[in-house]
C-alpha positions in Angstrom: 3.7 -6.9 29.8 5.2 -4.9 26.4 2.8 -4.0 23.9 2.7 -4.9 20.6 5.0 -2.9 18.6 4.2 -2.3 14.7 7.2 -2.3 11.9 7.7 -1.8 8.4 10.4 -4.4 6.9 11.5 -5.2 3.5 10.2 -8.1 2.0 11.8 -12.0 2.5 11.8 -14.9 0.6 10.0 -16.3 3.7 7.4 -14.2 2.6 6.3 -16.0 -0.8 3.5 -17.9 0.8 1.7 -14.8 2.7 1.8 -12.8 -0.8 0.8 -15.7 -2.5 -2.3 -16.0 0.0 -3.0 -12.1 0.3 -2.6 -11.1 -3.2 -4.9 -14.2 -4.4 -7.5 -13.4 -1.9 -10.7 -12.0 -4.5 -12.1 -9.9 -2.1 -9.8 -7.5 -2.2 -9.1 -7.5 -5.8 -11.2 -4.7 -6.3 -9.0 -2.1 -4.7 -5.9 -3.6 -5.8 -7.4 -3.6 -9.6 -5.9 -7.4 -9.8 -8.2 -9.2 -12.9 -6.2 -12.7 -12.6 -4.3 -14.9 -10.0 -1.0 -14.8 -9.0 1.4 -18.1 -9.1 4.1 -18.7 -6.3 6.5 -19.2 -9.1 5.2 -15.1 -10.0 5.9 -14.3 -6.2 9.1 -15.5 -6.3 10.5 -13.5 -8.5 8.9 -10.5 -7.1 10.5 -10.8 -4.3 13.6 -11.5 -5.6 13.5 -8.6 -7.6 12.4 -6.5 -4.5 15.6 -6.4 -3.4 16.7 -4.5 -5.9 17.6 -0.2 -5.9 14.2 1.1 -5.8 15.3 3.6 -8.5 15.7 0.4 -10.8 12.3 -1.2 -9.9 10.3 2.1 -9.6 8.6 0.3 -6.6 8.8 -1.0 -3.0 6.7 -3.4 -0.8 7.1 -3.8 2.7 5.3 -5.9 5.3 3.6 -4.4 8.5 4.4 -6.3 11.0 3.9 -6.7 14.7 7.0 -7.0 16.9 7.8 -8.7 19.0 5.6 -11.6 17.8 6.3 -11.4 14.3 2.9 -11.3 12.8 1.6 -9.7 9.7 -0.9 -7.6 9.4 -1.0 -6.0 6.0 1.4 -4.5 3.2 2.6 -0.9 2.5 3.4 0.0 -1.7 4.8 2.9 -3.2 4.7 2.4 -6.9 5.2 4.5 -10.0 8.5 5.8 -8.4 9.3 8.6 -9.9 13.4 10.2 -8.7 13.5 12.8 -10.8 10.3 14.3 -10.2 10.5 13.4 -6.6 6.6 11.6 -6.2 5.1 8.1 -6.3 1.7 6.7 -5.4 0.5 4.9 -2.0 -1.2 1.6 -2.0 -2.5 0.0 1.9 -3.7 -3.1 2.4 -4.2 -4.1 6.1 -5.7 -7.9 6.7 -9.0 -8.4 7.6 -8.5 -9.5 10.7 -6.8 -6.5 11.8 -8.5 -3.2 10.7 -10.0 -0.8 12.9 -6.6 -1.3 15.6 -5.2 1.6 14.2 -2.4 -0.2 11.9 -3.3 1.6 9.2 -2.7 4.8 10.0 0.4 4.1 12.2 2.0 2.7 9.1 0.9 5.5 6.3 2.4 7.8 8.7 6.1 5.3 9.1 5.9 5.2 5.5 5.6 9.0 4.6 7.7 9.9 7.1 10.5 7.3 5.2 9.5 8.5 1.7 9.9 12.2 2.4 12.6 12.1 4.6 15.2 9.3 3.2 13.7 9.1 -0.3 13.4 13.0 -0.3 10.0 12.9 -1.7 7.9 16.1 -2.5 4.2 14.4 -3.1 2.6 11.6 -2.7 -0.7 10.5 -4.3 -3.5 8.2 -3.9 -5.7 6.4 -6.0 -9.7 5.5 -3.9 -12.4 4.1 -5.1 -15.3 6.8 -4.1 -16.8 3.8 -2.1 -14.1 3.0 0.0 -14.9 5.0 3.0 -12.3 3.4 5.2 -9.4 4.6 2.9 -10.9 7.9 2.3 -10.9 8.2 6.2 -7.6 6.9 6.6 -5.7 9.6 3.5 -8.1 12.5 4.9 -6.6 11.6 8.4 -3.0 11.4 7.3 -3.2 14.8 5.5 -3.7 14.2 1.7 -6.1 16.7 0.0 -8.7 15.2 -2.3 -7.6 16.9 -5.8 -9.8 15.3 -8.4 -11.9 12.6 -9.5 -12.2 9.9 -12.5 -16.2 9.7 -13.2 -17.0 6.0 -13.6 -13.2 5.1 -13.3 -13.2 1.9 -11.9 -15.4 -1.5 -13.2 -17.0 -3.5 -10.1 -19.6 -6.0 -9.5 -22.2 -3.4 -9.0 -21.6 -1.0 -12.1 -18.4 1.5 -12.6 -17.8 3.8 -9.5 -16.1 6.9 -9.6 -12.0 6.8 -8.5 -10.9 10.0 -6.6 -7.6 11.1 -6.4 -5.7 12.3 -3.3 -2.4 13.7 -2.8 0.0 14.7 -0.2 2.8 17.3 -0.8 5.6 17.5 1.5 5.4 21.7 2.8 
């Protein structure tokens, strides 16, 4: 029996319902800095724009999917893309049913190879809440270095927390 393989794929028009479900999940709003829900119309426009060149949109979102079953397990983003300075920010979310199975690390490694080898980026960064231990472990395992702390940067239900700045430079 063939084991499922994780692949990164572009957004498709049929992903609007999936994005609607995931983006409006209030449990992840703190890590995604989301304050209001998204409409299906907004997400439809976003998916249409996602087909444009990264140099126009300054961002890229890919779906993490298991093949051959085509089960989506998460998303990974390149945001704040700057082609001139060859850098961008990275964010990743794994659906709660698929966490702690190694998908985040595998996806991040594939995405970093794409960023460095195909897009020609020199560096990528991630901003992580100081209380998000799983993300801290993930990015450190992937070779990111802690480069700074923004004190009391994020307002949460429990009060303000620091945001850690991680960076990986392509040697």
